[in-house]
Every structure is written in structure tokens, then in C-alpha cells.
C-alpha positions as CSV (number, residue, x, y, z in Angstrom):
1,M,124.0,47.0,21.6
2,K,125.9,49.3,19.3
3,N,124.9,52.9,18.6
4,R,121.5,52.6,20.3
5,K,119.9,51.6,23.5
6,L,118.1,48.3,24.2
7,L,114.4,48.9,24.3
8,M,112.8,46.9,27.2
9,I,109.5,48.7,27.7
10,P,106.1,47.0,27.5
11,G,105.7,48.0,23.8
12,P,106.9,49.0,21.4
13,I,109.5,46.3,21.7
14,E,112.6,45.1,19.9
15,F,111.6,43.9,16.4
16,E,113.1,41.3,14.2
17,P,115.4,42.7,11.4
18,K,113.3,41.1,8.7
19,V,110.2,42.8,10.1
20,L,111.9,46.1,10.0
21,Q,113.1,45.3,6.4
22,A,109.4,44.8,5.4
23,M,108.6,48.2,7.0
24,G,111.4,49.9,5.0
25,A,110.6,48.3,1.7
26,V,109.3,50.4,-1.2
27,T,105.5,50.9,-0.6
28,T,103.3,49.2,-3.2
29,S,99.7,49.8,-4.1
30,H,97.1,48.5,-1.7
31,V,95.5,46.7,-4.6
32,A,98.7,45.2,-6.0
33,P,98.7,41.4,-6.3
34,N,101.7,41.0,-3.9
35,F,100.0,43.1,-1.2
36,I,96.6,41.4,-1.7
37,N,98.4,38.1,-1.1
38,S,100.2,39.4,2.0
39,F,97.0,40.8,3.5
40,G,95.1,37.5,2.8
41,N,98.0,35.5,4.3
42,S,98.1,37.6,7.4
43,I,94.4,37.0,8.0
44,E,95.0,33.2,7.7
45,L,98.1,33.3,9.9
46,M,96.1,35.2,12.6
47,R,93.8,32.3,13.0
48,K,96.8,30.0,13.7
49,V,98.4,32.4,16.2
50,W,95.1,33.0,18.0
51,L,94.3,29.2,17.8
52,S,91.0,30.1,16.3
53,P,90.4,28.3,13.1
54,K,86.7,29.3,13.2
55,G,87.3,33.0,14.0
56,Q,86.9,36.1,11.9
57,P,90.1,38.2,12.0
58,F,90.2,41.9,11.5
59,I,93.3,44.0,10.6
60,V,92.7,47.7,10.9
61,A,94.9,50.7,11.0
62,G,94.9,52.0,14.6
63,S,96.1,51.3,18.2
64,G,95.2,48.7,20.7
65,T,92.6,51.1,22.0
66,L,90.9,51.0,18.6
67,A,90.7,47.2,18.9
68,M,89.0,47.6,22.3
69,D,86.7,50.2,20.8
70,M,85.8,48.0,17.9
71,A,84.7,45.1,20.1
72,A,82.6,47.4,22.2
73,A,81.1,49.4,19.4
74,N,80.0,46.3,17.4
75,L,78.6,44.2,20.3
76,I,77.1,46.8,22.6
77,E,73.8,48.5,22.2
78,T,72.2,51.2,24.5
79,N,71.3,49.9,28.0
80,D,73.1,46.6,27.6
81,N,74.6,45.4,30.8
82,V,78.4,45.0,30.7
83,L,80.7,43.6,33.3
84,V,84.3,44.8,33.4
85,I,86.8,42.7,35.3
86,S,89.6,45.2,36.1
87,T,93.2,44.7,37.4
88,G,94.4,48.2,36.6
89,Y,94.5,51.1,34.2
90,F,93.2,49.3,31.1
91,G,90.3,47.7,32.8
92,E,89.2,51.2,33.9
93,R,89.7,52.3,30.3
94,Y,87.5,49.5,29.0
95,A,84.7,50.6,31.3
96,E,84.9,54.1,29.9
97,I,84.8,52.8,26.3
98,C,81.7,50.7,27.0
99,K,79.9,53.6,28.6
100,R,80.4,55.6,25.4
101,Y,78.0,53.1,23.6
102,G,75.3,53.4,26.2
103,A,76.2,50.4,28.3
104,N,75.3,50.0,32.0
105,V,78.7,49.1,33.3
106,T,79.6,47.3,36.4
107,I,83.3,47.1,37.4
108,L,84.7,44.4,39.5
109,K,88.1,45.2,41.0
110,T,90.3,44.4,43.9
111,E,93.5,45.7,45.6
112,I,96.4,46.6,43.5
113,G,98.3,43.5,42.3
114,A,95.5,41.1,43.0
115,T,92.9,39.5,40.8
116,V,89.1,39.3,41.1
117,S,88.0,35.9,42.4
118,L,85.9,33.6,40.3
119,T,83.3,33.5,43.2
120,A,82.9,37.3,42.9
121,I,82.6,37.1,39.1
122,E,79.9,34.3,39.2
123,K,78.0,36.1,42.0
124,E,77.8,39.2,39.8
125,L,76.9,37.3,36.6
126,A,74.1,35.6,38.5
127,S,72.7,38.9,39.8
128,K,71.3,40.2,36.5
129,K,71.3,39.6,32.8
130,Y,74.6,40.7,31.3
131,K,75.3,41.0,27.5
132,L,79.0,41.1,27.7
133,L,82.0,40.9,30.0
134,T,85.6,42.1,29.4
135,I,88.8,40.6,30.8
136,T,92.2,42.3,30.7
137,H,94.4,39.4,30.2
138,V,97.6,41.3,31.2
139,D,97.1,44.8,32.5
140,T,100.2,46.7,31.2
141,S,99.9,49.1,34.1
142,T,100.4,46.4,36.8
143,G,101.9,43.3,35.2
144,V,99.0,41.3,36.6
145,V,97.8,38.3,34.5
146,I,94.3,36.8,34.7
147,N,93.6,33.2,33.7
148,P,90.8,33.8,31.1
149,Q,89.7,30.2,30.7
150,P,87.5,29.7,33.8
151,I,86.1,33.2,33.3
152,A,85.1,32.4,29.7
153,K,83.5,29.2,31.0
154,L,81.4,31.3,33.4
155,A,80.5,33.6,30.6
156,K,79.2,30.7,28.5
157,K,77.3,29.3,31.5
158,Y,75.4,32.6,31.8
159,N,75.2,33.2,28.0
160,V,77.4,36.3,28.2
161,L,79.8,37.3,25.4
162,S,83.4,37.3,26.5
163,V,85.9,39.9,25.3
164,L,89.6,39.4,26.1
165,D,91.8,42.4,26.0
166,G,95.0,40.7,24.9
167,V,96.9,43.8,24.0
168,C,99.8,42.8,26.2
169,S,99.3,39.0,25.9
170,V,98.5,37.7,22.4
171,A,101.5,35.7,21.1
172,G,103.1,35.8,24.6
173,E,100.7,34.3,27.0
174,E,98.8,31.1,26.4
175,I,95.4,31.8,24.7
176,K,93.3,29.1,23.0
177,Q,90.4,31.2,21.7
178,D,88.3,28.5,20.1
179,E,89.0,25.8,22.7
180,W,88.3,28.2,25.6
181,E,85.3,29.7,23.7
182,I,86.3,33.3,24.1
183,D,84.2,35.5,21.8
184,V,86.7,38.2,21.0
185,V,90.5,38.3,21.5
186,L,92.0,41.6,20.6
187,T,95.5,43.1,20.6
188,A,97.9,45.7,19.1
189,S,100.8,45.1,16.8
190,Q,103.6,46.6,18.8
191,K,103.7,44.2,21.7
192,A,104.2,40.4,21.6
193,V,103.0,40.1,18.0
194,G,106.2,41.9,17.1
195,V,105.3,44.6,14.6
196,P,105.8,48.4,14.9
197,P,102.8,50.4,16.3
198,G,99.8,51.0,14.1
199,L,97.7,47.9,13.7
200,A,94.6,47.0,15.7
201,L,94.1,43.3,15.5
202,L,91.2,41.1,16.7
203,V,89.5,37.8,16.1
204,A,85.8,37.4,16.6
205,S,84.0,34.1,17.2
206,E,81.0,32.9,15.2
207,K,78.8,33.8,18.2
208,A,80.2,37.3,18.3
209,M,79.6,37.8,14.6
210,K,76.1,36.5,14.9
211,T,75.4,39.0,17.7
212,F,76.8,41.8,15.6
213,K,74.6,40.8,12.6
214,N,71.5,40.6,14.8
215,R,71.9,44.0,16.4
216,K,68.8,46.3,16.2
217,T,70.6,49.6,15.9
218,L,73.4,51.0,13.8
219,V,77.0,50.8,15.2
220,G,77.8,54.1,16.8
221,N,81.3,54.3,15.4
222,Y,81.6,54.6,11.6
223,Y,85.3,53.8,11.4
224,A,85.0,50.8,13.8
225,D,81.9,49.3,12.2
226,F,82.3,45.7,11.2
227,T,79.8,46.4,8.4
228,N,82.5,48.4,6.7
229,W,85.5,46.1,7.5
230,L,84.1,42.6,7.1
231,P,83.8,42.8,3.3
232,I,87.4,44.0,3.2
233,M,88.6,41.1,5.2
234,N,86.6,38.6,3.1
235,A,87.9,40.1,-0.2
236,Y,91.5,40.1,0.8
237,E,91.3,36.6,2.2
238,N,89.8,35.5,-1.2
239,R,92.8,37.3,-2.8
240,N,90.6,40.1,-4.3
241,P,91.2,43.8,-4.0
242,S,88.8,45.9,-2.0
243,Y,88.6,49.3,-0.4
244,F,87.1,51.1,2.6
245,G,90.1,52.9,4.0
246,T,93.6,52.7,2.7
247,P,95.4,50.0,4.6
248,P,98.9,50.6,6.1
249,V,100.7,48.6,3.4
250,N,104.1,48.3,4.9
251,L,102.7,47.5,8.4
252,I,100.7,44.6,7.0
253,A,103.7,43.3,5.1
254,A,105.6,43.4,8.4
255,L,102.7,41.7,10.1
256,E,102.9,38.8,7.7
257,V,106.6,38.4,8.3
258,S,106.2,38.4,12.1
259,L,103.3,36.0,12.1
260,Q,105.3,33.7,10.0
261,F,108.1,33.9,12.6
262,I,105.7,33.0,15.3
263,I,104.3,30.0,13.5
264,E,107.8,28.8,12.6
265,E,108.8,29.0,16.3
266,G,105.7,27.1,17.3
267,I,103.0,28.8,19.4
268,E,103.5,26.4,22.3
269,N,107.3,26.9,22.2
270,R,106.7,30.6,22.1
271,F,104.6,30.4,25.3
272,K,107.3,28.4,27.0
273,R,110.0,30.8,26.0
274,H,108.1,33.8,27.4
275,Q,107.5,31.8,30.6
276,K,111.2,31.1,31.0
277,M,112.3,34.7,30.3
278,A,109.7,36.1,32.7
279,L,110.7,33.6,35.4
280,A,114.3,34.5,35.1
281,F,113.6,38.2,35.3
282,R,111.2,38.0,38.2
283,E,113.4,35.8,40.3
284,A,116.3,38.2,39.6
285,M,114.2,41.0,41.0
286,L,113.3,39.0,44.1
287,A,116.9,38.1,44.6
288,L,117.7,41.8,44.7
289,E,115.0,42.0,47.5
290,L,112.7,44.1,45.3
291,Q,108.9,43.8,45.6
292,L,106.8,43.0,42.6
293,V,103.5,44.8,42.0
294,P,101.6,41.5,41.5
295,I,101.1,40.1,45.0
296,S,101.6,36.5,43.8
297,K,103.9,34.8,41.4
298,N,100.8,33.0,40.1
299,N,99.3,36.3,38.8
300,S,102.6,37.7,37.4
301,S,102.6,38.0,33.7
302,N,105.0,36.5,31.3
303,T,105.2,39.6,29.0
304,L,106.2,42.3,31.5
305,T,107.1,42.7,35.1
306,A,106.2,45.7,37.3
307,V,108.6,46.3,40.2
308,Y,108.4,48.7,43.2
309,Y,111.4,51.0,43.7
310,P,113.3,50.4,46.9
311,E,112.6,52.9,49.7
312,N,114.4,56.2,49.4
313,I,115.3,55.6,45.7
314,N,114.1,58.3,43.3
315,G,112.4,56.9,40.3
316,G,113.4,59.6,38.0
317,D,117.1,59.2,38.9
318,F,116.8,55.4,38.5
319,L,115.3,55.6,35.0
320,K,117.9,58.1,33.9
321,N,120.7,55.8,35.2
322,M,119.1,53.0,33.2
323,S,119.2,55.0,30.1
324,D,122.8,56.0,30.8
325,N,123.4,52.2,31.0
326,N,121.9,51.9,27.5
327,V,118.6,50.2,28.5
328,I,115.2,51.9,28.2
329,I,112.5,50.7,30.6
330,A,109.2,52.3,31.6
331,G,108.1,54.2,34.6
332,G,104.8,53.6,36.4
333,L,101.4,54.0,34.8
334,L,98.7,53.3,37.4
335,P,97.9,56.8,38.8
336,S,97.7,55.9,42.5
337,I,101.3,54.4,42.5
338,K,102.7,56.0,39.3
339,T,105.9,57.3,40.9
340,K,106.5,54.2,43.0
341,Y,107.4,51.5,40.5
342,F,108.9,50.7,37.1
343,R,108.0,48.3,34.3
344,V,110.1,46.0,32.1
345,G,108.8,44.3,29.0
346,H,110.1,40.9,28.0
347,M,108.1,39.8,25.1
348,G,108.2,39.1,21.4
349,S,111.7,38.3,20.1
350,V,113.3,38.9,23.5
351,N,116.2,36.5,24.3
352,S,118.4,35.6,27.2
353,N,121.0,38.2,26.3
354,D,118.4,41.0,26.5
355,V,117.2,39.8,29.9
356,I,120.7,39.6,31.3
357,A,121.7,43.0,29.9
358,T,118.6,44.5,31.5
359,I,119.2,43.0,34.9
360,S,122.8,44.1,34.7
361,A,121.7,47.7,34.0
362,I,119.2,47.5,36.9
363,E,122.0,46.4,39.2
364,K,124.3,49.2,38.1
365,S,121.5,51.8,38.4
366,L,120.4,50.7,41.8
367,K,124.0,50.8,43.0
368,T,124.4,54.3,41.6
369,C,121.2,55.4,43.4
370,G,122.6,54.1,46.7
371,Y,120.7,50.8,47.1
372,H,122.8,48.0,48.7
373,F,122.7,44.4,47.6
374,R,125.1,41.5,46.9
375,N,126.8,42.3,43.7
376,G,125.7,40.1,40.8
377,I,123.0,38.3,42.7
378,G,120.3,39.2,40.2
379,I,122.4,38.3,37.2
380,S,123.5,34.9,38.6
381,T,119.9,34.1,39.6
382,A,118.7,34.7,36.1
383,Q,121.6,32.8,34.5
384,D,120.8,29.7,36.6
385,I,117.3,29.7,35.2
386,L,118.2,30.5,31.6
387,S,121.1,28.1,31.4
């Protein structure tokens, strides 16, 4: 990289030049014909990326937390029972969001790096009537991935709405929303979708939209209310101007470009590329005799990896050395182990060169910090997988 450092955190990520060009273009009116077409096209492309031809997309200015908030605000009413399946920081956050709308929240969690068993989930679903359950597909704090398909199947069995927090998974991990009958799949723009921060994105199923329309009370969040946004989405998809709140024109233009890239690559090809990049990076870390936060390779995500520092290595020194080696990675996020591990994102437009450069910087930084290993073992391990 020339004149800047390689950004390998779990979002924002490295963006395609044409996406950045769209961000930097002259801003047009939010009711200009070219923007109306861009917005409408983005809505249609979302259905293809989410693999949800029957779903209702929403594109709203905000962060991934807003997308989480929108799903909760529109589907939860006071005293509804909600089950949160947590694998880290963002499962806990979803529980707090649901409580704000008067839900009776039950949290299922397990040891750090593990996933909640299907047996435990079904036992809880059978214990009382739940309205909704949330699944954090990939928790950005731990790098743990959950297979949402069997959980969505259990949700359907017990007539419970399923909400998949895909902030760190959509367009990186396999998701087949309609086939798996997941009611809401939500994300943010700055991760595997490949657009700078600022867009909350979600697709709601027909069942979710019916539940929203049949609610007995007003939505408790004015900005997040589907009542305000659904007419906007319908208008733009029909190539008509509309207004509730001024949309982020350049971000949506960039979204259209990135979604087109994803479709051109092929969604299945994209899933496979993420799997390969992740495998190469994980195996490199293991070759360096580093311990991953996920306790099993089977629950290690394909969009980021969380790695414990070796004993007697200072995290602050390591991260500074990484920056000195022109690669930016993230420190820990989960409070109980925050200073004990680091996180590396490998999603979106990430390629083999990015992965090798990051591993090289990790090796140099570990060596500077006094950690002993066989020189080049991480790089060679990754190259064998990527070649």
C-alpha cells in the first residue's frame, strides 16, 4: 500500500475504487430521476443479495444498531416474550434494545467462544410462548458464527419470528433468507456489503410485515417506524419520488455500485471466496501457535477472526507495531477479555494479497514484541491454501 495503511478491521473495510468514486461524485437531488433509479435498483439488488425475492427491503440512514432497533421496534409490543441467543457483545446489545420496547427478554448464552446448543434453544422455546427470537449470525466481538438455518427451523416450528443480526455476515457468510424462512435479516453498509458507514439495511419477510401491520399499538420509535419508511421504499422501487427524511444520496449511489459488484461476482462465489480467505488466515494463526477465541473451527466466522495474544505480549505494543507495519487491525471488544485478544476483518473486497500482507505484519509485530516462532510459518501456511 502506498501513502496509507491497509485497513483490516471488522468494519469499516477496504472499499472498491468505484464505490468510493460514487461517494465522491457531485451530490444530486434526492428526487432527481437518476437518484430515484439508483435507489429503486438498490432495493431490487438487495433481494438478490439476501436471496429473498419475496422480502421487503429497507434502506435507511443510520448504523447497524439502527437496523437492529428497527426490527425490534416494529415487531415487539409491550410484554411480548423475546428470546436472545447470544455469543458475545452484540447479543447482549440486542437484549437491551428489546427491553426498551417492553419485551420480557430471556438470554441464552454459553462460555466465550462457544455457541448455544439447539437442544437448549428448543427447550426454551417449548417452555412458554415467544413472539420473537434474535440470532447474532457473527458476533463481531468474538468472531463466533452461528448456523441460523436450524434455529430458523425451530422458530417456525414454534411459530416464533426469527431476526438474524447479519451486521457482520450479510454478503460474506451464506444466508438464504427465503429458503431458510428467516423473518428479518439486517446489516450495516460498512462491512461485507462494502459501502462506507451510514446505511442501515434490512429485509423483512411477508410474515414479519404482516405481524407489523397487525400490531395493536403504535411503534415506539418514530424514526424507525415502518409506517414512515414503507411508502418511501415502495415509491422509489416504482421509480417515483417520495419523502420522509432526506436519504444519504451518495451512500445509496455507492450501495448500488457495490451490490452490482456482488451480483457480478456471484453470491455463491462470494461465499466461497470468504471461506477461503478465512481458512488461510485462521490456519496461519494456528501455525503461529496462537489461540483463536472461537473454541472450534466449525464456529469460526468467515468475515473476521479473533485471536488471543500470546502470554506476556502487551496488546497495546502489538497493535502499535502493526500500525508501524502499515496494517490496521482491531483490539478486543468483549469487556471480560478486552485486553487479551485482537480482531482481524477479512471481508468484502479482501483478496489474497491483503491476507498475506496482514499475516506478514503480524509475524513482524510478534517478533518485535519478543514472541518466538518459526519465521514465515504463518505466511507459507496461508500461501499453500490460497495458491
